[in-house]
N, C-alpha and C positions, 0 to 999 in steps of 0.2 A: 843614669840615662836609660839603661835597660829595664830598670824597675818599673817604669811607667808604661812600657809596651805590653800589649796583649800577646799571649803566646802565638796566636795566628800570625801576627806581624813578624815575630821572630822566625817562624818557619819560612815565611815568604822571603825574608832577608837572607836566611841561610841558603835557600834555594837559588836565589839570584847570585850570591857569592860563589856557590858551586858552579853555576853556569859560566860566570866570569873566569873562574879558575880553569874550567875546561878550555876556554880560549887560550889561556896562557900555557897550559900543559895538556895538549890534546891527547886523547886516548879513548874517548867516547864513553868512559865509565861514569865520570862526574855528571855527564849529561842526564843519565837516567836517575841518579840520586837527586840531582838538583830539581828535575821535573817532578819527582815524587815529593820532595819537600815543598815545592810550590803548591801542588795539589793538596797536600796535607794542610798547609797554611790556609788555603781557601776554605776547606771544610771546617777547620777549627774556627775561623772567623764567622762562617755562615751558621754553624750549628752549636758553637760553644762547647766543643768537646774537651774533656779533661786529658791529662797527660797519658794515662794508660790507653785510652781510646786513640789518641793522636799517634802514639808510638806504634800501636797495632796497625793503624791505617797506613802509616809511613812504611812499615815493613811490607804490607800487602802491595802498596803502590810501587815500591822499589822492585819487588819480585815481578810484578806485571810489566813494568817498564823494561827491566832487563830481559825478560822473556820475549817481549815484543821486539826489542832492539836486536836481540840475537837472531830472531826470525827474519827481520828485515835485512840485516847485514849479511846473513848467511846466503841470501839470494843474490847479493851483489858482491862478489869477491873483489878485494882490492888488488890491483895489479902491482906486483912487486918490482922494484927497480934494481933488485940484486942481480 
């Protein structure tokens, strides 16, 4: 089943699975990794990147997504119910 899929589709599926997992176990971290995987999948499908380039792109997208997320969530502190 997986043998017939292009690597870009695998990245997209993995990203969607991570976003769904974020709904089940909220913590906001899988959101960044899932969005980076989806962006990587889109680039792999559009440009036909190989595995080393895709992994490098995924690492860069993850770092950018986490940095942007930290910046956004640092401005909006969560009210504690403790």
